[in-house]
N, C-alpha and C positions, 0 to 999 in steps of 0.2 A: 142343568142337562150337561154343561161342559165338563163337570166333574164325573158324572156318570160315564160319559163317553171315553173319558181319559184311560179308563181301566182297559180298554180294548187296544190300547197302544201295543205295538209289537213286543216291546221290551218285556211287559208285564205277562203278556200271553206266553212268550218264550220262557220266562222265568217259571210260571207256574206249570206250563207243559213239561219242563225238565223236573220240576219237584214231583209231579205225578209220575212221569216216567220212571224215575228212581224208586218211588213206592211200589210201583208195579214190578219192577225188577226184583225188589225184595220179596214181594209176595210170590212171584214166579219161582224164586229160589227155595221156596218151601218144599217144592216137589223135587229138588236136586238132591243128590247124595252129599249134602254139605258136611263139613267137620263138626265134631261135637263142640257146643258152645260157640257156634259160628257168630251169633250176634253179640255175645259178650266180647269175643275177640275184636270185632269191629268197634265196639264201645270203648275198649281199652286204649285203641290207637287214637280215637277221637279225643279222649280225655287227656292223654298223656302226651299227644303231638300236635294234633290239628288245633285244639283250643288254645294252648300256649302260643303257637305261631300267630294265630289270629289276634291274640291279646297284644303281643309285641308290636304287630303292625298297626292296630287301631287306636290304642290308648294314647300314644304320643300325639295324635291328630286333634285331641280334645283341646278346645279353648274356652275358658270360663267367662261369663259375663252375667249381668244382673238378670237376664231372662231365663239363664239356665237353672235357677234355683228350684222353680216350679216343677221343671222337668225331671230334675234329680229326686225331689221329694216325693212325687207321685207314686213310683213302685213301692216305697217304703211306707207310705201312707195306706196304700191299698192292701199291703201284706196283712196285717191284723184283722182287717175287714174280711178278706177272703178266707183266712184261717177260721175265723169264727163261723162263717157260712158253711165251710167244708165239715166242721164238727157237727153243725146242725143237720146237714144234708146225710151224714154218715152214721148218725146215732144208733141206728139199727143194722149196721154192717160191720164185718170183722175188721181187726185192726190193720190188715194189710191192704184193704181197700182205702181206708182212711189215709194210710201213708202214702199211697198212690196219688190220691187227689192233693194231699199237703204238698206233694212235689210238683206236680204238673199244672195245678191251677194258678198259683201266683206267678209263675215263671212263663213268660211269653217268648215267641220265637222273633225277638226284637232286633236281630242283627241281619242275617242273611235273607230273611223274609222282610223284616222291617225296612231295610235300606232300599231295596229296589221299589217296593210299593210305595213308600213315602217319597222317594225321589220322583216317582211318576205323578203322584196325587198332589204334592206340595212343592217339588222343585229341589234343586241342587242346595239351596240355602238352608233347607231344613235338615241336612245330613248331619251337621254339628250336634244338633239336638238329639238326633237319633244315637249318636255315639255317646252322648252323656247318659241318656236313659239307659242304654244297653250296659256300658261299662261300670257306671257307678250305681246302677239300680240293678239290673238283671244278673250281672256277673258276680257283684258283691252278695247279692241276696242268694244266689246258687252256692257260693263258697261258705257263707256263714250259715244262713237258715237251712240250705239244702243239706249241709253236713250234720246239722242238729237233728233234722228229720230222720235221716238215714241211721244216725247213731242210736237215736231214741227207739226206733221201731225194730232195728237189726238185733240190738243187744238187750232190749227191754228195759233199759234204764236210761235215764237222762243224765248223763255222766259229763260234766263240764270238762274235765281234763281230756277225756277222749275226743270230744267235740273240738276242742282247741288243737289237739294233735292232728285231726283229720283236716281241719281248716289249714294249718301251717304246712302240711304235707300234700295239700291238694294243688295239683300243678298249676290250674289256671289261676290260682290265688297268689302262688309263687311268683308266677310270671306278670301278674298285675302289679305286684309291688316292685318288681324289678323294673317294668316299664315306666312306673311313676318316678321312680328314682333316677333313672338313667336316661329317660326320653327316647327319641327316635333312634332306631338301629342304624348302623353303618349302611350306606347305600349299596355296598358291595354284598351285604348279607340279605338285603330285602327281596330280591328275586328269588332266593331260596326259601325264605320265610313264606313268600307268597305261594310258592309251589305246595309247601306243607299245609298252609292254611286253606288252599283249595280243595284239600281233601276232606274237609269237615262236612260239607253238604252232601256229597254222594255217600260216603261211608255211613254217616248218621242216618240218612233218610233210607238207604238200603237196609240197615239194621232195623229200623222201625217197621219197614214193609215186611221184613222177614218174620217180626215178631207179631204182626197183625194176625188176629184170628177172626173167622166169621162164624157165628154160631152162638150157642147158649152160654158161653163163658162170660159174655158182657151183660151187666144189668143195664138194660136199655133205658129204664127210667131214670137211673142215676146218670147214664151216659148223656141223656138229653138235658137234664138239669145242669150238669157240668159245662156243656157246650153253651147253654144260654148265659150262665154266670161268666164264662170266659170270654165269649165274643160279643155279648150285648151289655150285660149288667156292669161289668168292670169298666168299659169306656164311658158308660153313662155317669158313673160314680165319679171317675176322674174328671169328666167335663164340669160337673158341679163343683168339685174342689177347685179346680183351676180358674173357673169364673169367680169364685169367692176370693181367690188369691190376687185377682187382677192381672193375670199373666198375659202377656201380648200374644195377639192371634196366632202367629206362626209357631211359637213355642207351645201354645195351647193345643193347637190342632195336631202338632207332632206327638205330644205326650199322650193324648187321647187315642190316637191311632196305634201308638205303641202299646197302650194298655189293653188294646183289643186284639192284639196279635194272637194267633193260635199258639197252643202250648209248645214250650221250648223242647225241641228235640233231645237236647242233652239231659234235661230233667226227665223226659220219658225214658231215655236210655238208662239213666241211674235207677229209676223206678223199676225197669225190666231187669236189670243186673241184680238188684236187690231182692227180686222176687216179690215185689208189691204189685199185685193184681196186673200181671203183664199184659193180658189181653185188653184190659180197660185202658191202661196207660198208653199202649200202642194205638188204640182206637181213637182216643182223644187227640193224640198227636196227628196221626194220618187223616182221619175225617175232618178235624178242625182245620188243617191246611186247605183242604178242599172248599168247605164251607165258608172259610174266610174270603174267598174269591167274590162272595156276595156281600158280606157283613162289612168289610173294610171299605169298599167304595160307598156303601150306603151310609156308614158313619160319617165318611168325609162329605158326602153330599148334604147330610142333615146339618152338620156344623156350618157348612158354607151358607145355607139358608138361614140358620139361626144368627150367625154372627154378621 
């Protein structure tokens, strides 16, 4: 029961209240005389400024140890499983719907949602594992796999040279390599990077809220299946894999919770910008955030009982 009660601590309630408020601001702005391509403009700033600043701040904090291997491997092991399930789920749907799910299902909101939730549920000592999962799993998958999906479904062909070009020119990936090579940024630069990084959450969430639609554009059967896969099935699969690997408890719990995070806002933003089922993409990101308030503490509670 202690794990269930912990979710009601003020920090998590405040964090999710802020997230929901930003989504509501985005929804309210649908009624305002917003500029043309308002959401795309916000997405552009997030991808070219906010995310690179976040990478420069977070990547140098990562420290490797033996327990990190399972945490790093899990998102990569889950990727082909989720892709296969998405293909099965969308066999009777148009390509743009499949493309949307291929982007938003494997990629979780493992950083700015993952960090405060896991800090509350598992403690400060789990944050190192969160960063490993996020930077060497989510961010790299977004850069490599995400670029491949966008190239394939935008151009109609799977062009390796175009994929590599997109990858090498994708700002978060460029700054990831830079951060790995050069390490921590000078202390004089960090406050400014923090200011830029802090724009990621509000801008991305407002963009998603602005893109959310309520009505017949969303296939609610597919939407429900997708949420079950993202928030319940993926962490169950991750749990089984990590048990088989013999991963120590804290690393195991962290990786399982990270695998059950709601869909990554940036992945949703990329899907929306590419025109891949925008209403479905935004709904999975927005509603997934709200529903994860229930599923994440439930997963934590069940792991505590089992372990």
